[in-house]
Structures are given as C-alpha cells and as structure tokens.
All heavy atoms as an XYZ file, in Angstrom:
737
protein
N      60.763     62.983    173.909
C      59.637     63.817    173.715
C      59.662     64.823    172.618
O      60.618     65.612    172.521
C      59.291     64.447    175.064
C      58.179     65.505    175.085
S      58.008     66.374    176.578
C      56.736     67.453    176.188
N      58.734     64.862    171.694
C      58.688     65.779    170.562
C      58.038     67.025    170.946
O      57.146     67.076    171.914
C      57.999     65.162    169.427
C      58.552     63.913    168.871
C      59.704     64.351    167.964
O      59.820     65.594    167.377
N      60.852     63.488    167.769
N      58.493     68.161    170.465
C      57.915     69.445    170.792
C      57.120     69.892    169.682
O      56.531     71.103    169.767
C      58.898     70.454    171.228
C      59.807     70.798    170.012
C      59.689     70.046    172.473
C      60.627     72.010    170.244
N      56.913     69.175    168.679
C      56.000     69.493    167.577
C      56.508     70.813    166.893
O      55.625     71.689    166.441
C      54.618     69.563    167.996
C      53.618     69.191    166.865
O      54.026     68.486    165.822
N      52.414     69.700    167.020
N      57.794     70.977    166.565
C      58.291     72.205    165.898
C      59.251     71.748    164.838
O      59.888     70.737    165.011
C      58.949     73.246    166.875
C      58.055     73.766    167.937
C      57.085     74.612    167.440
C      56.102     75.071    168.547
N      55.080     75.784    168.081
N      59.334     72.367    163.781
C      60.267     71.958    162.668
C      61.580     72.227    163.118
O      62.060     72.981    163.793
C      59.841     72.752    161.391
O      60.373     74.040    161.502
N      62.578     71.415    162.399
C      63.977     71.536    162.673
C      64.437     72.977    162.148
O      65.407     73.509    162.801
C      64.795     70.475    162.000
O      64.544     70.536    160.669
N      63.906     73.489    161.224
C      64.173     74.836    160.761
C      63.838     75.977    161.765
O      64.634     76.733    162.038
C      63.364     75.168    159.475
C      63.967     74.253    158.302
C      63.634     76.621    159.012
C      63.122     74.338    156.949
N      62.652     75.800    162.342
C      62.312     76.684    163.405
C      63.285     76.544    164.635
O      63.766     77.662    165.169
C      60.841     76.443    163.846
C      60.384     77.471    165.030
C      60.187     78.712    164.616
C      60.183     76.920    166.266
C      59.808     79.597    165.663
C      59.741     77.896    167.234
C      59.617     79.223    167.049
N      63.520     75.370    165.132
C      64.574     75.080    166.116
C      65.965     75.871    165.849
O      66.577     76.381    166.612
C      64.756     73.713    166.471
C      63.455     73.028    166.841
C      65.827     73.456    167.434
C      62.793     73.678    168.134
N      66.270     75.640    164.489
C      67.628     76.252    164.095
C      67.474     77.797    164.137
O      68.522     78.493    164.640
C      67.840     75.905    162.583
O      68.961     76.508    162.156
N      66.379     78.423    163.782
C      66.279     79.798    164.043
C      66.287     80.198    165.375
O      66.983     81.248    165.784
C      64.892     80.291    163.388
C      64.727     80.260    161.914
C      63.576     80.088    161.417
C      65.832     80.314    161.084
C      63.372     80.156    159.853
C      65.677     80.405    159.729
C      64.486     80.246    159.074
O      64.301     80.229    157.724
N      65.767     79.487    166.283
C      65.919     79.856    167.753
C      67.304     79.805    168.258
O      67.770     80.681    168.955
C      64.993     78.831    168.652
C      63.531     79.058    168.262
C      65.197     78.944    170.080
C      62.559     77.954    168.931
N      67.936     78.714    167.849
C      69.379     78.489    168.171
C      70.245     79.696    167.714
O      71.185     79.969    168.406
C      69.863     77.166    167.709
C      69.271     75.815    168.329
C      69.634     74.676    167.717
O      70.081     74.676    166.563
O      69.458     73.631    168.317
N      69.961     80.175    166.586
C      70.777     81.248    166.061
C      70.328     82.614    166.361
O      70.822     83.714    165.993
C      70.810     81.080    164.453
C      71.560     79.921    164.009
C      71.672     79.682    162.502
N      70.357     79.296    162.100
C      69.906     79.599    160.788
N      70.659     80.369    160.065
N      68.730     79.152    160.411
N      69.159     82.725    167.228
C      68.667     83.996    167.622
C      67.936     84.785    166.536
O      67.660     85.990    166.705
N      67.529     84.097    165.547
C      66.779     84.806    164.384
C      65.353     84.903    164.779
O      64.683     85.909    164.568
C      66.949     83.957    163.145
C      68.381     84.103    162.707
C      66.025     84.442    162.066
C      68.720     83.075    161.435
N      64.795     83.892    165.426
C      63.416     83.796    165.862
C      63.317     83.548    167.390
O      64.309     82.986    167.949
C      62.561     82.727    165.166
C      62.544     82.862    163.677
C      61.093     82.613    163.188
C      61.145     83.010    161.687
N      59.842     83.321    161.185
N      62.268     84.040    168.097
C      62.224     83.901    169.494
C      60.887     83.018    169.745
O      59.880     83.416    169.258
C      62.153     85.146    170.098
C      63.452     85.912    169.807
C      63.396     86.857    168.934
C      64.539     85.778    170.515
C      64.472     87.605    168.430
C      65.709     86.453    170.163
C      65.695     87.295    169.280
N      61.142     81.920    170.530
C      59.851     81.064    170.796
C      59.048     81.678    171.872
O      59.355     82.550    172.695
C      60.648     79.837    171.496
C      61.886     80.322    172.087
C      62.327     81.473    171.207
N      57.702     81.202    171.836
C      56.828     81.571    172.833
C      57.283     80.915    174.194
O      58.048     80.018    174.184
C      55.337     81.017    172.429
O      55.315     79.707    172.510
N      56.603     81.318    175.283
C      56.895     80.742    176.520
C      56.430     79.355    176.395
O      57.204     78.440    177.086
C      56.139     81.438    177.655
C      56.231     80.920    179.108
C      57.645     80.905    179.517
C      55.314     81.801    179.966
N      55.312     78.971    175.911
C      54.957     77.514    175.802
C      55.892     76.609    175.170
O      56.179     75.549    175.525
C      53.574     77.398    175.165
C      52.433     77.911    176.096
O      52.566     77.941    177.310
N      51.293     78.242    175.520
N      56.597     77.279    174.062
C      57.512     76.424    173.360
C      58.705     76.250    174.152
O      59.414     75.348    174.253
C      57.779     77.107    171.890
O      56.772     77.283    171.158
C      58.840     76.453    171.223
N      59.160     77.389    174.861
C      60.414     77.237    175.718
C      60.130     76.104    176.801
O      61.001     75.304    177.079
C      60.571     78.558    176.523
C      61.262     79.648    175.598
C      61.388     80.901    176.371
C      62.628     79.160    175.153
N      59.004     76.095    177.329
C      58.488     75.075    178.314
C      58.621     73.647    177.757
O      59.179     72.721    178.353
C      57.236     75.346    178.931
C      57.220     76.644    179.827
C      56.642     74.167    179.866
C      55.942     77.159    180.327
N      58.129     73.589    176.424
C      58.121     72.128    175.789
C      59.589     71.733    175.645
O      59.990     70.696    175.654
C      57.346     72.255    174.505
C      55.834     72.404    174.607
O      55.449     72.160    175.762
O      55.157     72.852    173.596
N      60.471     72.837    175.179
C      61.751     72.473    174.931
C      62.562     71.995    176.138
O      63.364     71.032    176.164
C      62.658     73.652    174.170
C      62.117     73.810    172.965
C      64.100     73.409    174.242
C      62.582     75.168    172.334
N      62.317     72.739    177.248
C      62.870     72.478    178.566
C      62.544     71.090    179.013
O      63.356     70.304    179.493
C      62.676     73.452    179.602
N      61.281     70.694    178.788
C      60.597     69.477    179.360
C      61.222     68.345    178.287
O      61.631     67.319    178.861
C      59.118     69.373    179.233
C      58.523     70.159    180.253
O      59.018     70.435    181.312
N      57.277     70.726    180.028
N      61.466     68.602    177.116
C      61.996     67.562    176.140
C      63.434     67.317    176.523
O      63.993     66.242    176.373
C      61.875     68.037    174.763
N      64.084     68.366    176.896
C      65.592     68.212    177.350
C      65.758     67.725    178.806
O      66.849     67.535    179.168
C      66.254     69.480    177.037
C      66.435     70.033    175.676
C      66.993     71.335    175.600
C      67.210     69.005    174.846
N      64.609     67.700    179.565
C      64.566     67.258    180.991
C      65.555     68.338    181.818
O      66.400     67.944    182.597
C      65.029     65.874    181.154
C      64.726     65.438    182.500
O      63.714     65.977    183.140
O      65.451     64.419    183.067
N      65.366     69.564    181.538
C      66.147     70.572    182.166
C      65.141     71.755    182.738
O      63.992     71.773    182.155
C      67.229     71.406    181.507
C      66.769     71.906    180.278
C      68.359     70.276    181.172
C      67.776     72.663    179.501
N      65.459     72.470    183.691
C      64.629     73.594    184.150
C      64.516     74.707    183.078
O      65.477     74.863    182.262
C      65.137     74.229    185.505
O      66.272     74.748    185.316
N      63.487     75.493    183.152
C      63.347     76.615    182.139
C      64.436     77.609    182.420
O      64.998     78.164    181.462
C      62.002     77.284    182.425
C      61.618     78.248    181.408
C      61.624     77.753    179.954
C      60.176     78.820    181.589
N      64.737     77.856    183.714
C      65.817     78.838    183.945
C      67.143     78.411    183.329
O      67.987     79.197    182.950
C      65.954     79.266    185.359
C      66.223     78.139    186.345
O      65.910     76.990    186.053
O      66.839     78.360    187.316
N      67.420     77.092    183.480
C      68.764     76.514    182.924
C      68.634     76.715    181.270
O      69.780     77.057    180.878
C      68.737     75.035    183.265
C      69.923     74.406    182.660
S      71.406     74.700    183.657
C      71.840     73.164    184.325
N      67.594     76.566    180.806
C      67.429     76.673    179.216
C      67.709     77.994    178.854
O      68.477     78.307    177.900
C      66.027     76.188    178.786
C      65.784     76.393    177.294
C      66.725     75.297    176.586
C      64.297     76.069    177.052
N      67.114     79.055    179.538
C      67.234     80.455    179.051
C      68.406     81.254    179.851
O      68.558     82.475    179.447
C      65.889     81.248    179.200
C      64.896     80.589    178.331
C      65.393     81.234    180.610
N      69.054     80.551    180.731
C      70.012     81.315    181.578
C      71.069     82.048    180.790
O      71.406     83.288    181.222
N      71.477     81.559    179.647
C      72.490     82.311    178.793
C      71.881     83.050    177.545
O      72.552     83.361    176.720
C      73.569     81.407    178.447
C      74.435     80.938    179.604
O      74.690     81.786    180.504
N      74.878     79.685    179.677
N      70.466     83.110    177.562
C      69.934     83.541    176.307
C      70.289     85.011    175.993
O      70.431     85.364    174.779
C      68.422     83.301    176.336
O      67.916     84.121    177.356
N      70.563     85.860    176.954
C      70.873     87.156    176.755
C      72.221     87.141    175.992
O      72.370     87.926    175.014
C      70.826     88.050    177.915
C      71.431     89.404    177.704
C      69.516     88.093    178.543
N      73.217     86.513    176.567
C      74.511     86.478    176.027
C      74.466     85.813    174.544
O      75.195     86.232    173.669
C      75.465     85.854    176.852
C      75.869     86.482    178.133
O      75.760     87.718    178.120
N      76.273     85.723    179.155
N      73.650     84.846    174.394
C      73.637     84.145    173.077
C      72.922     85.161    172.068
O      73.424     85.132    170.967
C      72.761     82.866    173.219
O      73.390     81.922    174.074
N      71.966     85.817    172.488
C      71.279     86.677    171.483
C      72.277     87.926    171.112
O      72.356     88.371    170.087
C      69.951     87.312    171.996
C      68.855     86.251    172.020
O      68.994     85.262    171.230
N      67.978     86.393    172.913
N      73.050     88.396    172.103
C      74.029     89.367    171.881
C      75.042     88.924    170.955
O      75.439     89.614    169.996
C      74.643     89.838    173.218
C      75.758     90.846    173.015
C      75.212     92.162    172.349
C      76.462     91.179    174.417
N      75.477     87.705    171.177
C      76.476     87.129    170.165
C      75.967     87.018    168.858
O      76.589     87.291    167.822
C      77.043     85.827    170.774
C      77.856     85.865    172.017
C      78.183     84.590    172.685
O      78.053     83.630    172.018
O      78.658     84.632    173.822
N      74.724     86.405    168.741
C      74.129     86.379    167.341
C      73.999     87.743    166.736
O      74.222     87.857    165.511
C      72.735     85.638    167.613
N      73.586     88.749    167.451
C      73.443     90.073    166.875
C      74.705     90.679    166.468
O      74.799     91.225    165.388
C      72.639     91.017    167.884
C      71.234     90.623    168.065
O      70.620     90.013    167.214
N      70.672     90.978    169.303
N      75.701     90.468    167.235
C      77.177     91.022    166.841
C      77.583     90.275    165.674
O      78.249     90.929    164.813
C      78.085     90.844    168.069
C      77.841     91.741    169.234
C      78.758     91.389    170.386
C      77.915     93.275    168.776
N      77.323     88.989    165.657
C      77.703     88.243    164.479
C      76.954     88.748    163.146
O      77.711     88.844    162.144
C      77.462     86.758    164.633
S      77.976     85.704    163.206
N      75.780     88.963    163.207
C      74.975     89.542    162.218
C      75.451     90.816    161.704
O      75.736     91.045    160.466
C      73.566     89.695    162.656
C      72.555     90.360    161.575
C      72.152     89.775    160.534
C      72.288     91.774    161.794
C      71.375     90.401    159.532
C      71.395     92.377    160.942
C      70.949     91.738    159.830
O      70.231     92.413    158.836
N      75.827     91.721    162.698
C      76.316     93.048    162.325
C      77.705     92.904    161.737
O      77.871     93.629    160.720
C      76.478     93.936    163.557
C      75.046     94.300    164.052
C      77.209     95.175    163.273
C      74.937     95.056    165.388
N      78.591     92.061    162.183
C      79.856     91.929    161.587
C      79.746     91.368    160.228
O      80.518     91.885    159.277
C      80.596     90.859    162.485
C      82.112     90.679    162.073
O      82.781     91.652    161.934
N      82.433     89.432    161.612
N      78.777     90.471    159.942
C      78.711     89.934    158.592
C      78.203     91.016    157.548
O      78.593     90.979    156.462
C      77.612     88.808    158.518
C      78.193     87.521    159.125
O      79.340     87.331    159.248
N      77.299     86.680    159.670
N      77.500     91.960    158.054
C      77.066     93.090    157.272
C      78.205     94.014    156.988
O      78.406     94.525    155.943
C      75.881     93.877    157.870
C      74.585     93.160    158.002
C      74.031     93.175    156.596
C      72.568     92.689    156.676
N      71.785     92.833    155.356
N      78.996     94.238    158.200
C      80.102     95.253    158.112
C      81.152     94.816    156.984
O      81.821     95.592    156.370
C      80.663     95.485    159.364
C      79.888     96.273    160.312
C      80.593     96.337    161.725
C      79.873     97.795    159.805
N      81.409     93.486    157.044
C      82.587     92.999    156.257
C      82.187     93.090    154.613
O      83.134     93.049    153.858
C      83.055     91.558    156.530
C      81.798     90.527    156.383
C      83.548     91.509    157.826
C      82.262     89.074    156.671
N      80.957     93.339    154.457
C      80.524     93.501    152.919
C      80.787     94.955    152.556
O      80.736     95.337    151.204
C      79.088     93.293    152.817
C      78.664     91.832    153.105
C      77.107     91.653    153.124
O      76.542     92.308    152.149
N      76.688     90.812    153.933
N      81.218     95.798    153.390
C      81.467     97.280    153.156
C      82.973     97.437    152.818
O      83.833     96.677    153.372
C      81.032     98.124    154.241
C      79.660     98.162    154.594
C      79.201     98.991    155.795
C      78.645     98.511    153.413
N      83.275     98.599    152.285
C      84.715     99.097    152.039
C      85.298     99.362    153.498
O      84.548     99.729    154.410
C      84.799    100.183    151.152
O      84.367    101.422    151.782
N      86.627     99.245    153.505
C      87.290     99.492    154.758
C      86.956    101.032    155.248
O      86.819    101.256    156.425
C      88.802     99.406    154.423
C      88.864     98.356    153.375
C      87.568     98.651    152.530
N      86.931    101.900    154.291
C      86.559    103.360    154.641
C      85.175    103.439    155.333
O      84.956    104.114    156.324
C      86.693    104.329    153.528
C      88.134    104.452    153.027
O      89.059    104.215    153.801
N      88.271    104.847    151.906
N      84.223    102.780    154.746
C      82.812    102.729    155.276
C      82.722    102.112    156.478
O      82.024    102.421    157.447
C      81.830    102.146    154.160
C      81.667    102.973    152.905
C      81.405    104.294    153.052
N      80.083    104.444    153.614
C      79.635    105.740    154.291
N      80.385    106.836    154.170
N      78.421    105.784    154.724
N      83.475    100.907    156.792
C      83.536    100.238    157.988
C      83.886    101.252    159.091
O      83.491    101.241    160.202
C      84.413     99.043    157.888
C      83.924     97.917    157.055
C      85.007     96.853    156.898
O      86.009     96.897    157.493
N      84.728     95.917    156.135
N      85.128    102.015    158.770
C      85.629    102.935    159.732
C      84.627    103.996    160.192
O      84.460    104.324    161.291
C      87.001    103.466    159.254
C      87.696    104.253    160.289
C      88.245    103.286    161.361
O      88.295    102.121    161.297
N      88.395    103.942    162.555
N      83.930    104.541    159.118
C      82.897    105.561    159.497
C      81.795    104.963    160.344
O      81.419    105.580    161.391
C      82.248    106.088    158.127
C      81.034    106.843    158.407
C      83.258    106.851    157.421
N      81.357    103.726    160.056
C      80.306    103.205    160.854
C      80.752    102.849    162.258
O      80.131    102.874    163.241
C      79.739    101.920    160.206
C      78.704    102.326    159.033
C      78.384    100.918    158.277
C      77.543    102.986    159.491
N      81.938    102.351    162.425
C      82.578    102.159    163.636
C      82.562    103.288    164.514
O      82.310    103.381    165.657
C      84.048    101.504    163.495
C      84.698    101.378    164.761
C      84.415    100.212    165.517
C      85.622    102.161    165.357
C      85.074     99.959    166.728
C      86.247    102.024    166.487
C      86.061    100.883    167.326
N      83.027    104.491    163.962
C      83.139    105.795    164.656
C      81.744    106.061    165.241
O      81.478    106.666    166.255
C      83.718    106.840    163.945
C      85.187    106.638    163.831
C      86.006    107.992    163.332
N      85.528    108.228    161.969
C      86.281    107.950    160.931
N      87.352    107.216    161.004
N      85.943    108.202    159.743
N      80.670    105.921    164.332
C      79.255    106.259    164.608
C      78.939    105.420    165.797
O      78.208    105.905    166.816
C      78.275    106.086    163.428
C      78.574    107.136    162.357
C      76.886    106.142    163.913
C      78.028    106.990    161.150
N      79.041    104.064    165.776
C      78.612    103.176    166.790
C      79.453    103.502    168.100
O      78.678    103.434    169.055
C      78.986    101.701    166.367
C      77.931    101.131    165.302
S      78.156     99.434    165.042
C      79.715     99.424    164.252
N      80.752    103.861    168.038
C      81.538    104.175    169.197
C      80.863    105.394    169.816
O      80.715    105.444    171.098
C      82.914    104.355    168.733
C      83.789    104.575    170.015
C      85.286    104.615    169.587
O      85.630    105.151    168.499
O      86.160    104.231    170.362
N      80.585    106.389    169.026
C      79.987    107.608    169.644
C      78.480    107.294    170.326
O      78.263    107.788    171.378
C      79.740    108.670    168.550
O      80.894    109.102    167.938
N      77.690    106.599    169.625
C      76.442    106.127    170.218
C      76.630    105.387    171.484
O      75.944    105.652    172.546
C      75.636    105.366    169.105
C      75.210    106.125    168.015
S      74.394    105.194    166.686
C      72.898    104.795    167.551
N      77.604    104.502    171.549
C      77.869    103.804    172.797
C      78.328    104.659    173.994
O      78.033    104.574    175.133
C      78.953    102.676    172.647
C      78.388    101.419    171.701
C      79.511    100.461    171.235
C      77.438    100.662    172.594
N      79.243    105.595    173.585
C      79.645    106.633    174.575
C      78.565    107.440    175.224
O      78.505    107.582    176.344
C      80.729    107.452    173.973
C      82.185    106.709    173.666
O      82.343    105.643    174.265
O      82.973    107.324    172.970
N      77.778    107.786    174.282
C      76.469    108.577    174.688
C      75.645    107.813    175.700
O      75.216    108.216    176.686
C      75.614    109.113    173.487
C      76.436    110.208    172.839
C      74.254    109.688    173.985
C      75.934    110.496    171.549
N      75.443    106.535    175.229
C      74.653    105.653    176.040
C      75.122    105.324    177.444
O      74.505    105.307    178.425
C      74.233    104.306    175.317
C      73.326    103.356    175.985
C      71.989    104.056    176.295
O      71.470    104.781    175.472
O      71.384    103.679    177.385
N      76.507    105.086    177.364
C      77.117    104.971    178.693
C      77.090    106.026    179.639
O      76.978    105.988    180.758
C      78.616    104.375    178.502
C      78.769    103.042    177.839
C      80.224    102.803    177.440
C      78.315    101.932    178.873
N      77.203    107.272    179.061
C      77.168    108.448    179.819
C      75.743    108.653    180.323
O      75.482    108.995    181.473
C      77.510    109.611    178.910
C      78.936    109.882    178.718
O      79.713    109.312    179.405
O      79.341    110.627    177.791
N      74.714    108.220    179.512
C      73.376    108.350    180.029
C      73.027    107.411    181.112
O      72.464    107.770    182.246
C      72.407    108.143    178.796
C      72.366    109.298    177.837
O      72.626    110.557    178.213
N      71.846    108.973    176.650
N      73.673    106.314    180.845
C      73.458    105.283    182.042
C      74.118    105.656    183.229
O      73.669    105.593    184.435
C      74.002    103.941    181.538
C      73.913    102.798    182.502
C      74.389    101.410    182.011
O      74.599    101.299    180.861
N      74.653    100.554    182.867
N      75.315    106.216    183.140
C      76.111    106.783    184.305
C      75.331    107.857    185.005
O      75.121    107.837    186.252
C      77.452    107.300    183.838
C      78.376    107.737    184.983
C      79.724    108.153    184.415
C      80.522    108.806    185.455
N      81.714    109.357    184.830
N      74.754    108.869    184.307
C      74.011    109.966    184.781
C      72.766    109.514    185.492
O      72.262    109.912    186.447
C      73.679    110.948    183.779
C      74.983    111.701    183.244
O      75.992    111.750    183.986
N      74.992    112.268    182.071
N      72.100    108.432    184.904
C      70.911    107.868    185.452
C      71.264    107.221    186.847
O      70.424    107.259    187.657
C      70.330    106.775    184.521
O      69.171    106.232    185.057
N      72.426    106.524    186.833
C      72.817    106.006    188.197
C      73.129    106.991    189.274
O      72.781    106.647    190.427
C      74.005    105.034    187.989
C      73.572    103.732    187.225
O      72.378    103.329    187.186
N      74.554    103.134    186.586
N      73.506    108.073    188.825
C      73.871    109.108    189.775
C      72.661    109.776    190.322
O      72.386    109.966    191.557
C      74.687    110.335    189.259
C      76.196    109.633    188.968
C      74.736    111.478    190.070
C      77.065    110.599    188.119
N      71.654    109.999    189.421
C      70.331    110.507    189.781
C      69.562    109.636    190.791
O      68.935    110.063    191.748
C      69.517    110.774    188.616
C      70.038    112.081    187.883
C      67.984    111.233    188.965
C      69.551    112.260    186.432
N      69.641    108.266    190.504
C      68.896    107.282    191.335
C      69.562    107.197    192.693
O      68.880    106.740    193.672
C      68.932    105.960    190.622
C      68.060    105.965    189.556
C      68.181    104.580    188.698
O      68.936    103.653    189.221
O      67.603    104.434    187.661
N      70.809    107.521    192.875
C      71.509    107.426    194.227
C      71.044    108.397    195.262
O      70.439    109.153    195.185
C      73.038    107.591    193.994
O      73.613    106.617    193.266
C-alpha cells in the first residue's frame, strides 16, 4: 500500500526533522500493517535522540572552550528545571 508521500518526506519523518499529520501516521501504520500506537510508541525517545544528535553536531563545530561554556549553561538550566519539577511535585502532593 502506498501512502502517497515522497521518500524525502519519509526520511525527514524518520530523522525527526518533520512531523507527519495524524492522517499520514494512520496511512503509514496501515501500510506497515501495524497499530498506530505501535508506530508511535517510541517516537518521544526517537525525537529526543534526533534532537540530541542535532545539538551534538552543532556543538562539535565549536572550540573546546565554547563547548565547555555551553555545557555549563545547559547543565545549569537542567538543574533549574529539575528543581522546578521537584517543587511542582511537592506542591501537588
């Protein structure tokens, strides 16, 4: 079964560059003869991996000193976000 999408578009979906509509996801699931939840079950992890790969490719273009600066900034931002999440969970309890 064809889904009437270009191979380039499918490649973008696979690499997390573009995101398909719900109808396109349904067409892909039907073409592969799998359920929609099976198709998208790991999409969050796949998108995260694609985003991390994208960031890594950008970082390696920088000097080691600039990489270290950005790493410290990201680490601080993550620490703040984790604290916010922790505090939010305490408030909800």
